[in-house]
C-alpha angles and dihedrals in degrees: 000000000000120000117237123213137039118330093248096048116123114259097206093254117107114229121193116249119251093253094053092045092064111076137153121242088264091058097253118136115262129204124221093214097050118138116247119253086239094054129271093328130007123228133195114286104271095187093059092047090049093049090048092049091050089047091053092045092051092049091051093045092049090054094047095045097044094047127199101280102088134007112237139158092290091063092050090050091046091051092049094047096042102042105030112019092047091056091051090049094052088050090052090047093051091049093050091044091053090052091050093049094047095068092066097236100086119148116188126206122259088261109052108258091214092054092046093050092047091052092048091049093049090050091051091046092052090049089049090050090051090052090048090051090057091049092050092045091052092047092049091048090057091055096047098045 
């Protein structure tokens, strides 16, 4: 059925105004132009990315400094940092990134922060696995000698 009359004429149905249509999950009115709780625009969490990069670097350095001859405390520390702490850091990063994206004003870096953090975590995990290999090799050498 075609509608008669001008396009802006009321149809008899009441439609909520734009301001009352936007509400938070709690029912409070929300504004489209509100400022983010992180400032005017939120970015990926730099602190977490920096800590993860330092964690990966330390795991790589511990493997390269300790060598593959004998397992010592440095290999145990490299394994712990690379295989366990890096996974906790990527979890913390994803949680903070989700908070930043949820406010609607998220601006990512030129390089995707998720991809960068995943690469850093994979690097740390590989370094942790290399440290773990040296530990396992040393333990198996004790049992065969």
